[in-house]
N, C-alpha and C positions, 0 to 999 in steps of 0.2 A: 757477507755473514749478516744474516737477518735479525739475530738477537744484540740487543744493545750493548756495547764493549765499553770499558773503561778507557778513557783518553786523556791524554797530556793535554790537549787543547779543547776549546768549545766543541759541543755536540749538541744536536737536536734543539735548536734556539726557537723559542715561542715568544710572541708579542705580549705586551700588556694591552689591555682594552683602550688605553690613551695613546698607543703607538710611541711612548716616551721611554720605555724600558724593554729589555729582553731578559728572558730567564734561559738559562742553558744548562746543560750538565757538563762538568769538566772534573777530572782527577777522583770521580766517585762521589762527588757531592753536587749539590745545586748552586747556582750563582745567579745574581740579579746585577745587571749594570744598566746605566742610563745609555741610550742611543748615542748621545752627544758627549759622554763621558769616558774615562779610560780607567776608572776604579770598580773593580767589581766585589760585591758584597757577598760572602757565604751564607747560604740560607739554611743549609742542612749539615748535620754532623752525626754519623751513626757507624755502627760495626760493619754495616752492609755497604753496597754502592748504588747510587741514586742516577736515575736515567729518565729520559724523555719527558720533560716537564711540559703542561700544557695550562694556560692560565685562564683562570674562569672569567667569564664577561662581566662579572661584578667586580673584578679587580682583586676579591678577598682572599682567593684561595688557589691554590696550585695542585693538580692532579700529576701524580708521576709513578715511575716504576722503581722499585726497591729490590734489589737481588741480595739475598741473606746467605749464598752458598748452596741453598737447597731448592729454592723457588722464587720466581718473579712475581711479586705481589703490588697491586695498586695501592697507593697511599695518597692521602689527602694533607697537605700543608696548608694550615690557617696563618696567614700572614702578619695578623695584627698579633698573635699570641706566640707564632713559632711553633705550636703544637702539631705533631703529625699523628695521624690515626690511620688505620688500615682500612681499605675499601673491600678488599679481597683477602682471604686467608685460607684458601683450599688446597695450596701446595702445589698449583699448576704454573704454567708460564702465563703471565697475563702482561700483554705490552701495548704500545702505542696508544694511551689513552687520548680521547679527544672530546673537549666540551661541545655540546649543541649550542648554536647561537644564543638561546635563551638561558643559558646555563643550568637547566633542570636534569639534563641528561648526560651521559658519557657513552661514547661509542669506544671499543677497544677490542683486541685480539687475544684470544684465549685457548689454551689447549684443555681447559676443563671439561672433564665428561668423556673427552674423545682421545686426547692425546695429539690433535691436530690443530694447526693454526685456523681458528673460525672467528668470524666478525660477530660481536657481542654487543647489546646496548643496556642499559638500566637508567632507572631515573635516581637521582640525588637527593635524598631525604634525610635531613637531621644528620649530615655526616655518614649516611650509610647508602648503600645501594639496595634498591628495591625494583621489583619488576624486571628481573634480569632475562633476558631472552637471546637466543641464538638466532641471527638473522638469516644466517646460511647454513642449511644443514649438510652434515657429514655426507661425502660422497666419494666413491671410489670412481677414479676416471677408467674409461674403456680405452683411452689413448696411451699406449705405451710410452713411459718416460725413461731416460737414461740418467739423470741428474737428481730428480726430484722424487719425492714420496709418490706413489701411485693415489693418494688420496688428495683431493682438491684442498687447496687453502683460499682464505679471504683475508687480505691483510692491507695496511696502508689507508686507513680509514679518513676521511673528510667530510664535513657536513657541507651542505649546500646552505646559502644564507638563511633560507626560509625555514630550516629545520626539518623540512619534508623528506629529503633523500640524502643518502650518503654515497659518495664517490670511494671507490677501493680497487685494489689489484685482486683478479681472480684469475686462476689457471684451471677452471673448469674445462675439462677437455682440450686442454693446450699442451702440447708436446714439449716445446722448448721455452726457455726464460720462465720468469716468475708469472707471467700471464698478462691478460688485457685489463685496460682501465675501463670499469664499467660503472653504470649509476644504477641504485636500487632505492626503492622507496623504504624511509627509515622504520616502518613499521613491518618491514620484511614482506609485505605483500607484493605480488606479480614476480616477474622474471628480470633479472638484471639487463639492463640495456646497455649495449656495446657503444663506449665512447671512441676507444682507439685500441686498434690490434697492432701489437708491436712485440719483439722479444725483449721484454723489460728485464730489469734486475731487481735486486733486493731494494735499491736505492731510489725507486721511481717516487715514491711517496707524493701523490698529487695533492694540491691544495686549491681550493676554490676560491676566485676572487669574491670579494665582498658584495660587488653588484651581481654576482650569479652568472656572468657571462662567459667567463674564462677559467682555466686552470693553468696552473705551472707544475711541471713534474722534472724530474732528473732522469735523463737517458743518455745511453752511448750510441744512439741511432746515427749511423754513418761514420762512427770512428771508435776509437778505444779509451776515451775519456768521457766521464759524464758531464754533461752541460746540461742547463735550465732551457726548458723548451715551453713554450705558451700554446695553448691548444683551446678553441672554442669548445665551451661545455657541451654543445649538442653535436660535437663531433666535427671532423674537417682535417685540415692539413696543418701540423706544428710548424712553428717559425722559431728558431733558436734565439735565446736571450743572451747567452754568454758563449765565449770562445776561448780556446787555449790548450795547451798540453798540460791541464791539471784536472782535477775533478772538482765540480761544484754540485753539492747534493743538499738535501734536506730544505727544500725551499718553503718559506712562511710568508703569507700575505699579512700586513699590517690590516688592523681593523678599518681604517680610513681607506685602504686600497690603493695608496700612494707609495708603499715601499716593499721590497721583498727582501726579507732576510734568509740567508742560505750558510751553508759551511763550505769553506774552501781549503785545499791544500796547496793553492799556489805558493 
């Protein structure tokens, strides 16, 4: 299932800039917990359900998704005051917000204007989105699909450390699975570059290492369970990082590159 779901346990963990804390979604709210601690602090409380947090590089804000029963909108949490302000309000599905490394931009996936899951970026200015652009144009695939929409999607965005490119999953002219892992200039110029062709699932969610040389993603490649795999950013053959008869998904590098947080049902 691509859209975020309310879970009884943690989901979609993201690191603080100093790698001392994790923020995650659980039971419809956002929570913050020290990596070396066992107590979680609740950060949000609303009539909706909150999902997919991402911590800003300056450490002061968290972008996240709020579902109110009608739409999924991007929200901005100010950690100092606890104030939550909307970033989108058009009634579309807006998911997977990711801060650029310099904290000036967001990338996310939205159905705004098309009804299809496409990659968007915008600048964040004074708590609002500006210069919103769709990076990948709406496109109907010429390849027949049995399980997915005939319209292509662009999902699971992750910035490269220099902020010049975005890695994401694209099923443009792909018949099976959720698509290839590709790389595109952050301004939308040029064509996506293929990194990895594989029958991925909704859980792929690649994340680029802070040194810009590798990416980690989830895959059931060669088995029925999702495991974490490591792949050179310029392409090559992936190597497994985890094993077992359980799922390991949603990997995120810490900003210092020394740790990977992920969600497991082991």
